[in-house]
C-alpha positions in Angstrom: -166.1 26.2 -1.4 -166.8 29.5 -3.2 -166.7 29.7 -6.9 -165.3 33.0 -8.2 -165.7 34.5 -11.6 -163.6 37.4 -13.0 -163.5 39.9 -10.1 -162.2 43.4 -10.9 -163.5 47.0 -10.9 -163.9 46.9 -14.7 -165.2 43.6 -16.0 -168.3 41.6 -15.5 -168.1 40.9 -11.8 -170.2 38.4 -10.0 -169.4 36.4 -6.9 -171.3 33.1 -6.8 -171.7 31.0 -3.7 -172.7 27.4 -4.1 -174.4 27.6 -0.7 -176.4 30.6 -1.7 -178.8 30.5 -4.6 -178.6 34.2 -5.2 -175.8 36.1 -6.9 -174.8 39.6 -6.2 -173.8 41.6 -9.2 -171.2 44.3 -8.5 -170.7 45.8 -11.9 -172.4 45.0 -15.1 -170.7 44.9 -18.5 -173.9 44.8 -20.4 -173.6 46.6 -23.7 -169.9 47.0 -23.1 -170.5 49.6 -20.4 -167.4 48.5 -18.4 -165.3 49.8 -21.3 -167.1 53.2 -21.5 -165.4 54.8 -18.6 -165.0 58.4 -19.6 -166.6 61.1 -17.5 -168.6 63.9 -19.0 -165.8 66.5 -18.9 -163.4 63.9 -20.3 -165.9 63.2 -23.2 -166.0 66.9 -24.0 -162.2 67.2 -24.0 -161.6 64.0 -26.1 -164.4 65.0 -28.4 -162.9 68.4 -29.0 -159.5 66.8 -29.7 -160.9 64.3 -32.2 -163.2 66.9 -34.0 -160.2 69.2 -34.4 -157.5 66.8 -35.2 -159.6 64.4 -37.3 -160.8 66.8 -40.1 -157.4 68.6 -40.1 -155.6 65.3 -40.5 -157.9 64.3 -43.3 -157.6 67.5 -45.3 -153.8 67.9 -45.2 -153.1 64.2 -46.0 -155.7 64.2 -48.7 -154.0 67.3 -50.1 -150.6 65.6 -50.1 -152.0 62.5 -51.6 -153.8 64.5 -54.4 -150.7 66.5 -55.3 -148.6 63.3 -55.6 -151.2 61.5 -57.6 -151.8 64.4 -60.0 -148.1 65.0 -60.7 -146.4 62.5 -63.0 -142.8 63.5 -62.0 -143.6 62.8 -58.3 -145.4 59.5 -59.0 -142.3 58.1 -60.7 -140.1 58.5 -57.6 -139.9 55.9 -54.8 -139.5 58.6 -52.2 -142.9 60.2 -53.0 -144.5 56.8 -53.4 -143.6 56.1 -49.7 -144.9 59.6 -48.7 -148.1 58.9 -50.6 -148.5 55.6 -48.8 -148.0 57.4 -45.5 -150.6 60.0 -46.5 -153.1 57.3 -47.5 -152.7 55.5 -44.2 -153.1 58.7 -42.2 -156.3 59.5 -44.3 -157.7 56.1 -43.2 -156.6 56.8 -39.6 -158.4 60.1 -39.5 -161.6 58.5 -40.8 -161.7 55.2 -39.0 -160.3 56.3 -35.7 -162.3 59.5 -35.3 -165.6 57.8 -36.2 -165.1 54.6 -34.2 -163.6 56.4 -31.2 -166.4 59.0 -31.0 -169.1 56.5 -31.6 -167.9 54.2 -28.8 -166.8 56.6 -26.1 -169.1 59.6 -26.7 -172.3 58.1 -28.2 -171.9 54.8 -26.4 -172.3 52.7 -29.5 -172.4 49.0 -28.5 -171.7 46.8 -31.5 -171.6 43.1 -31.5 -168.3 41.2 -31.7 -168.1 41.1 -35.5 -169.0 44.7 -36.1 -166.7 46.0 -33.4 -163.7 43.9 -34.5 -164.3 45.1 -38.1 -164.1 48.7 -37.0 -161.1 48.0 -34.8 -159.4 46.2 -37.7 -159.8 49.4 -39.8 -158.1 51.5 -37.1 -155.4 48.9 -36.6 -154.8 48.7 -40.4 -154.5 52.5 -40.7 -152.0 53.0 -37.8 -150.0 49.9 -38.7 -149.6 51.0 -42.3 -148.7 54.5 -41.1 -145.8 53.2 -39.0 -144.8 50.8 -41.8 -144.7 53.7 -44.3 -142.5 55.6 -41.9 -140.1 52.7 -41.9 -140.0 52.6 -45.7 -139.4 56.4 -45.7 -136.5 56.0 -43.2 -134.9 53.2 -45.3 -135.3 55.4 -48.4 -133.4 58.2 -46.7 -130.8 55.8 -45.5 -130.1 54.5 -49.0 -130.1 58.0 -50.4 -127.2 59.0 -48.1 -125.4 55.7 -47.4 -125.6 54.4 -51.0 -125.8 57.7 -52.9 -124.1 56.5 -56.1 -126.2 53.4 -56.4 -129.4 54.9 -55.0 -131.4 54.9 -58.3 -130.2 51.3 -59.0 -131.0 49.9 -55.6 -134.4 51.5 -55.2 -136.3 51.5 -58.4 -140.0 52.4 -58.8 -140.8 48.7 -59.3 -139.1 47.7 -56.1 -140.8 50.5 -54.3 -144.2 49.4 -55.5 -143.4 45.8 -54.5 -142.4 47.0 -51.0 -145.7 48.9 -50.7 -147.6 45.8 -51.8 -145.9 43.7 -49.2 -146.5 46.4 -46.5 -150.2 46.8 -47.2 -150.8 43.1 -47.6 -149.1 42.3 -44.3 -150.9 45.2 -42.6 -154.3 44.1 -43.7 -153.7 40.5 -42.7 -152.4 41.5 -39.2 -155.2 44.0 -38.6 -158.0 41.7 -39.3 -156.7 38.6 -37.5 -159.2 39.0 -34.6 -162.1 39.2 -37.1 -160.8 36.0 -38.8 -160.9 34.1 -35.5 -158.1 35.2 -33.2 -160.4 36.8 -30.7 -161.2 36.3 -27.0 -163.0 33.0 -26.6 -164.5 33.8 -23.3 -166.6 36.9 -24.3 -165.6 39.7 -22.0 -163.8 37.7 -19.4 -160.0 36.9 -19.2 -158.0 36.5 -21.4 -159.9 39.4 -22.9 -158.3 42.8 -22.9 -159.6 45.5 -20.6 -158.9 48.2 -23.2 -160.5 46.6 -26.3 -163.6 44.3 -26.1 -163.4 40.9 -27.6 -159.6 41.2 -28.1 -157.3 38.4 -27.0 -154.4 39.6 -24.9 -152.0 37.3 -26.8 -152.9 39.0 -30.1 -152.5 42.5 -28.6 -149.0 41.6 -27.2 -148.0 40.3 -30.7 -149.2 43.5 -32.4 -147.4 45.7 -29.8 -144.2 43.7 -30.3 -144.5 44.1 -34.1 -144.9 47.9 -33.8 -142.0 48.1 -31.3 -139.8 46.2 -33.8 -140.8 48.6 -36.6 -140.1 51.7 -34.4 -136.7 50.3 -33.4 -135.8 49.8 -37.1 -136.8 53.4 -37.7 -134.6 54.6 -34.9 -131.6 52.5 -36.2 -132.1 53.8 -39.7 -132.0 57.5 -38.6 -129.0 56.8 -36.3 -127.1 55.4 -39.2 -128.1 58.4 -41.3 -126.7 60.7 -38.7 -123.5 58.6 -38.3 -122.9 58.7 -42.0 -123.5 62.4 -42.3 -121.3 63.2 -39.3 -118.5 61.0 -40.7 -118.7 62.8 -44.1 -118.7 66.2 -42.4 -115.6 65.3 -40.4 -113.8 64.4 -43.6 -114.9 67.7 -45.2 -113.8 69.9 -42.3 -110.4 70.6 -43.8 -111.8 71.6 -47.2 -114.3 73.8 -45.6 -111.7 75.6 -43.5 -109.6 76.2 -46.7 -112.4 77.5 -48.8 -114.4 79.2 -46.1 -117.7 77.7 -47.2 -118.3 76.0 -43.9 -118.2 79.3 -41.9 -121.4 80.7 -43.3 -123.8 77.9 -42.6 -124.4 75.3 -39.9 -122.8 71.9 -40.3 -125.0 69.5 -42.2 -124.8 66.8 -39.5 -126.0 69.2 -36.9 -129.0 70.3 -39.0 -129.8 66.6 -39.7 -129.5 65.8 -36.0 -132.0 68.5 -35.1 -134.4 67.5 -37.8 -134.3 63.8 -37.1 -134.3 64.4 -33.3 -137.6 66.3 -33.7 -139.0 63.4 -35.9 -138.0 60.7 -33.4 -139.2 62.8 -30.4 -142.7 63.2 -31.9 -142.8 59.5 -33.0 -141.8 58.1 -29.7 -143.8 60.6 -27.7 -147.0 59.8 -29.6 -146.6 56.0 -29.6 -144.8 55.0 -26.4 -147.7 55.8 -24.0 -150.2 53.8 -25.9 -147.9 50.8 -26.3 -147.0 50.9 -22.6 -150.7 50.8 -21.6 -151.3 47.8 -23.9 -148.4 45.9 -22.4 -149.6 46.8 -18.9 -153.0 45.5 -19.9 -151.5 42.1 -20.6 -149.6 42.1 -17.2 -152.0 43.6 -14.6 -155.7 44.4 -14.2 -156.1 48.1 -15.2 -158.3 50.5 -13.2 -160.8 52.9 -14.4 -158.3 55.8 -14.2 -155.8 53.8 -16.3 -158.5 53.1 -18.9 -159.3 56.8 -19.1 -155.6 57.7 -19.4 -155.3 55.2 -22.2 -158.2 56.8 -24.0 -156.4 60.2 -23.9 -153.1 58.7 -25.0 -154.7 57.0 -27.9 -155.6 60.4 -29.4 -151.8 61.0 -29.6 -151.7 58.5 -32.5 -154.2 60.7 -34.3 -152.1 63.8 -33.5 -149.0 61.9 -35.0 -151.0 61.4 -38.2 -151.7 65.1 -38.3 -148.0 66.0 -37.8 -146.7 63.5 -40.4 -147.4 65.6 -43.5 -145.6 68.6 -41.9 -142.5 66.5 -41.1 -142.2 64.3 -44.2 -144.2 65.8 -47.1 -144.2 69.5 -46.9 -140.4 69.6 -46.0 -139.7 68.2 -49.5 -138.8 71.1 -51.8 -140.2 69.6 -55.0 -143.6 68.9 -53.5 -143.7 72.4 -52.1 -143.0 73.8 -55.6 -145.8 71.7 -57.1 -148.2 72.8 -54.4 -147.3 76.4 -54.9 -147.8 76.1 -58.6 -151.2 74.6 -58.1 -152.1 77.3 -55.7 -151.0 80.1 -58.1 -152.9 78.4 -60.9 -156.0 78.2 -58.8 -155.7 81.8 -57.7 -155.2 82.9 -61.3 -158.1 80.8 -62.5 -160.4 82.4 -59.9 -159.2 85.8 -60.8 -159.7 85.2 -64.5 -163.2 83.9 -63.9 -164.0 87.1 -62.0 -162.6 89.2 -64.9 -164.6 87.1 -67.4 -167.9 87.7 -65.6 -167.2 91.4 -65.4 -166.4 91.7 -69.1 -167.6 89.0 -71.7 -167.8 85.4 -70.5 -168.3 84.1 -74.0 -165.0 85.5 -75.4 -162.7 85.2 -72.4 -163.7 82.3 -70.3 -162.2 79.6 -72.6 -158.9 81.3 -73.2 -158.3 82.1 -69.5 -159.1 78.6 -68.4 -156.8 77.1 -71.0 -154.0 79.4 -70.0 -154.4 78.6 -66.3 -154.6 74.9 -67.0 -151.4 75.1 -69.0 -149.6 76.7 -66.0 -151.0 74.2 -63.6 -149.9 71.3 -65.8 -146.3 72.5 -66.0 -144.0 70.0 -64.3 -141.9 71.1 -61.4 -138.2 71.7 -62.0 -135.9 68.7 -61.4 -134.6 69.4 -57.9 -134.1 66.3 -55.8 -134.4 62.6 -56.0 -134.8 61.9 -52.3 -136.0 63.4 -49.1 -133.1 65.7 -48.5 -132.6 69.0 -50.2 -130.2 69.3 -53.2 -127.6 71.2 -51.2 -127.3 68.3 -48.7 -127.1 65.7 -51.4 -124.4 67.6 -53.2 -122.3 67.8 -50.1 -122.7 64.1 -49.4 -121.8 63.0 -52.9 -118.6 65.0 -53.1 
């Protein structure tokens, strides 16, 4: 009787015959080569995507994180704590994913199980924390609308920090479970994943299920937000007709539907392909083409991290005000320094710098206490 080992076009494939003393290797997985399936043109395309999206994601999220950390009025508000957590997770994602992905697929870096699982844990931690922060942001917006009178009582800064502590602790624990022992016990053979070396399929299915639950909760939260806004607008229709205020601007629920529809479209579009490939990996044996398709789809998660600041942070009026003040202060500081060098640096440099620093340190005007603009909150709370 013949004895078969794992036989597929991707893994370590040998067919051994007891009656024959020789073995015929079909494909070798030495140095993880069976996972490095990208062609040269595909390497250039993916390398370009990562080298463009990675630094851009790092810079914009670091900017958002720096503005929130440097502004006391923003640090005190739970909404901006959640946005800061999202920016921090996306900073980690831009660093860990870009370096690990390029090193593995482009430079063919073949690490041992411990080193590889440590790098993969960093990527998993970053993306899991990013999705978890999106959930906290969605819940914050839901409370801001659905429980507007009790919002500040229900969501205090202490509770927000506690929620972030639970989120990051859970994320780190889940991400490094393979490094702590939940790894593939058969090396690179089944039940190992064909997408990630040394990863057990049962762990991958559990992680995908966790992410799907989080994404579902995000969808439910935004659906409830839209339902609450639509119900409120329906009750205000009569008043708007009498006063005429509703004729000059679009209905708030329609604007919210467009905004949240864009958010959910980007979120699902970036994450659903990757999660689908992971579930397929647990059900069937993937081909080289499917592995290459997964490599391209995984870059969508990095693209999502690049879009997050534009959707969540820079749409907040107060953060834009602070950022504009910092920019004006920086421009004025540079201009004053040029004037100082052209005149007398001893007499003018200290005064100019002090004046510009005073302008930069001015706090932003009190505008909003949530993610929606003041006009929307005023309409909801009437």
